[in-house]
C-alpha positions in Angstrom: 10.0 10.8 -12.9 10.8 11.5 -9.3 9.4 9.8 -6.2 8.7 13.2 -4.4 6.6 16.2 -5.5 8.7 18.7 -7.5 8.2 21.7 -5.3 9.6 23.9 -8.1 6.3 23.3 -9.9 4.2 24.2 -6.9 3.6 27.9 -6.7 3.3 29.9 -3.7 -0.4 30.9 -4.1 -1.4 27.4 -4.7 0.0 26.2 -1.5 -1.4 29.1 0.3 -4.9 28.2 -1.0 -4.4 24.5 0.1 -3.6 25.7 3.6 -6.5 28.0 3.7 -8.9 25.3 2.5 -7.6 22.8 5.2 -9.2 22.2 8.5 -6.2 22.8 10.7 -5.3 20.9 13.9 -5.1 23.0 17.1 -1.2 22.8 16.7 -1.5 24.4 13.3 -3.9 27.2 14.1 -1.1 29.7 13.8 -0.9 29.0 10.2 -4.5 30.3 9.7 -4.0 33.3 12.0 -0.9 34.6 10.0 -1.5 33.1 6.7 -1.9 36.3 4.7 0.9 38.3 6.4 3.2 35.2 6.2 2.7 34.7 2.5 2.8 38.3 1.7 6.3 38.5 3.3 7.4 35.5 1.3 6.3 37.3 -1.9 8.0 40.5 -0.8 11.4 38.8 -0.6 10.9 37.2 -3.9 9.8 33.6 -3.0 7.5 32.1 -5.8 7.3 28.5 -5.3 7.5 25.7 -2.6 11.1 24.8 -3.3 12.1 28.3 -2.3 10.0 28.2 0.8 11.7 24.9 1.8 15.1 26.5 1.2 14.3 29.6 3.2 13.1 27.4 6.2 15.6 24.6 5.5 16.7 24.5 9.2 15.2 25.7 12.4 17.8 28.3 12.6 16.9 29.6 9.2 13.2 29.5 10.2 14.1 31.7 13.3 16.0 34.2 11.2 13.0 34.5 8.9 10.7 35.1 12.0 13.0 37.8 13.1 13.2 39.5 9.9 9.5 39.4 9.1 8.3 40.2 12.7 5.9 37.4 12.7 5.7 34.7 15.4 8.6 32.1 15.3 5.9 29.4 15.6 4.3 30.3 12.4 7.5 29.7 10.5 8.2 26.5 12.4 4.8 25.0 11.7 5.0 26.1 8.1 8.3 24.4 7.7 6.9 21.2 9.1 3.9 21.4 6.8 6.1 21.9 3.8 8.5 19.1 4.6 5.5 16.8 5.3 4.7 16.9 1.6 8.0 14.8 1.2 7.1 11.9 3.5 9.7 9.4 4.5 9.9 6.4 2.1 8.3 3.2 3.3 10.2 -0.1 3.7 8.9 -2.8 1.5 9.3 -5.4 4.3 6.7 -3.5 6.2 4.0 -4.4 3.6 2.3 -7.5 4.9 0.4 -8.0 1.6 3.6 -8.5 -0.4 4.9 -12.0 -0.8 8.2 -12.6 1.2 10.0 -14.0 -1.9 9.5 -10.7 -3.8 10.6 -8.6 -0.8 13.8 -10.7 -0.5 14.4 -10.8 -4.3 14.2 -7.0 -4.5 16.3 -6.5 -1.3 19.1 -8.7 -2.9 19.2 -6.0 -5.7 19.3 -3.2 -3.1 15.7 -2.2 -3.5 14.3 -2.0 0.1 12.1 1.1 0.1 9.5 2.8 -2.0 11.6 5.6 -3.2 14.0 3.1 -4.7 11.2 1.3 -6.5 9.0 4.0 -7.9 11.1 5.0 -11.1 11.3 1.4 -12.2 7.5 0.7 -12.1 5.6 4.0 -12.6 4.9 3.3 -16.4 3.6 0.2 -18.1 6.7 -0.2 -20.3 9.0 0.0 -17.2 6.9 -2.6 -15.4 7.1 -4.9 -18.3 11.0 -4.7 -18.2 10.8 -4.9 -14.4 8.8 -8.2 -14.6 11.2 -9.7 -16.9 14.3 -8.5 -14.9 13.0 -9.8 -11.5 10.9 -12.7 -12.8 7.9 -11.1 -11.0 4.2 -11.8 -12.0 2.5 -8.8 -13.7 -0.2 -8.5 -11.0 2.3 -8.4 -8.2 4.2 -5.7 -10.1 1.1 -3.6 -10.5 0.3 -4.1 -6.9 3.8 -2.8 -6.0 3.3 0.2 -8.3 -0.1 1.1 -6.6 1.3 0.6 -3.1 4.3 2.8 -3.9 2.3 5.5 -5.5 -0.1 5.8 -2.4 2.8 5.9 0.0 4.0 9.2 -1.8 1.0 10.9 0.0 1.5 12.3 3.5 0.4 9.9 6.5 -0.2 6.9 4.2 1.7 4.1 5.9 2.0 0.4 4.4 -1.2 -0.8 6.2 -3.3 2.1 5.0 -1.9 1.9 1.5 -2.9 -1.9 1.5 -6.5 -0.8 2.5 -6.7 1.6 -0.3 -5.5 -0.8 -2.8 -8.0 -3.4 -1.6 -10.7 -0.9 -2.0 -12.8 0.4 -5.0 -10.5 3.5 -4.8 -7.3 1.7 -5.6 -5.4 4.5 -7.4 -4.7 8.1 -6.5 -6.7 9.0 -9.7 -9.8 7.5 -8.2 -9.2 9.0 -4.7 -8.9 12.5 -6.3 -12.6 12.3 -7.5 -13.9 10.5 -4.4 -16.7 11.9 -2.2 -15.0 12.0 1.3 -18.0 10.6 3.1 -18.4 7.7 0.6 -14.7 7.0 0.8 -14.7 7.0 4.6 -17.8 4.7 4.9 -16.4 2.3 2.1 -13.0 2.0 3.8 -14.5 1.7 7.3 -16.8 -1.1 6.1 -13.9 -2.9 4.3 -11.7 -2.6 7.4 -14.5 -3.5 9.8 -12.3 -6.4 11.3 -9.2 -4.2 11.1 -7.5 -6.8 9.1 -5.6 -4.2 7.1 -5.3 -1.0 9.2 -5.3 -1.2 12.9 -5.9 2.5 13.5 -9.1 4.6 13.7 -10.2 6.0 10.3 -11.4 9.5 11.0 -13.5 11.4 8.4 -11.1 14.4 8.8 -8.2 12.1 7.8 -10.0 11.1 4.6 -10.6 14.7 3.8 -7.0 15.4 4.1 -6.1 12.4 2.0 -8.4 13.6 -0.8 -7.1 17.1 -0.6 -3.5 16.0 -0.7 -4.2 13.6 -3.6 -5.5 16.6 -5.5 -2.5 18.6 -4.8 -0.4 15.7 -6.0 0.7 15.0 -9.6 0.8 11.2 -10.1 2.5 9.8 -13.1 1.4 6.3 -12.5 0.4 4.9 -15.8 -2.0 1.8 -15.5 -4.7 0.2 -17.4 -7.9 0.0 -15.2 -8.4 -3.6 -13.9 -9.2 -5.1 -10.5 -6.4 -6.8 -8.6 -7.3 -9.9 -6.6 -4.9 -9.3 -3.8 -4.8 -11.5 -0.7 -3.2 -10.5 2.6 -0.1 -12.5 3.5 0.7 -13.2 7.0 
C-alpha cells in the first residue's frame, strides 16, 4: 500500500465536486469562478483522473502553457496545481512527535526510518505490525500509536501536534473522523486541548470541516481492531 493517495483512482468529476463543496479561501476564489470552464477544458483534452491533472500542471511553466491554450486565467491553473499537490503532503519527521518515546525514535532512525512515509508500509496492517514489533522490539501499544499518527499525517494540514491531539481524542482514527459531525468534533478537540498541551495553534471550525471533507476523500488502508490507547505526552 502506498503512503500517498493514488491519484489514478481519483476521477476528474469527483475532484471537481470536492472543490465545489469546499468553502474556499479568498486566495482560492478563482477556482470557484472558473471551475466549470476549467474542468470542461480538462475533459476536452482527454484528462480523466487526478494523476493526469497533476502531470499536465507538473511545473509552473506547464501550468502557464495550459492557461494559454485554454484561454483561462493563469491564476486558476496555478491555484489548481497547488490544490492538487496539497493532497500529497510532505512526510512528517518522527522526531517531531513529542508523544513518541525517544528510544523508539532513535531505534527507528538507526534503521533508516526517520519519517512517516518510510514507516507506513511497515505498520498499516495488523500482521505487519506484529512483525514490526518483533523486528524492532517495540510494544504493541506503541506500534499502534505509530500507525495512527502516521495515517493521520497523510491528510493535508495535519502536523505532528495535531495528529497527536486527534489520537488522544475520541476520534482517534480517520475512519471515526469521516463520520464525525464537524461541530461536535470541533468542540471535543477544543475542550481536550484547552490548555494547548497538544496543539499550540487555534482550532477553527472551518479547519475541522476541511479535515472531515479530506478524510472522506481519502482511502485509508489502516487495519486496526478498536481499542483505546492510553497515551501520555512525553516531554
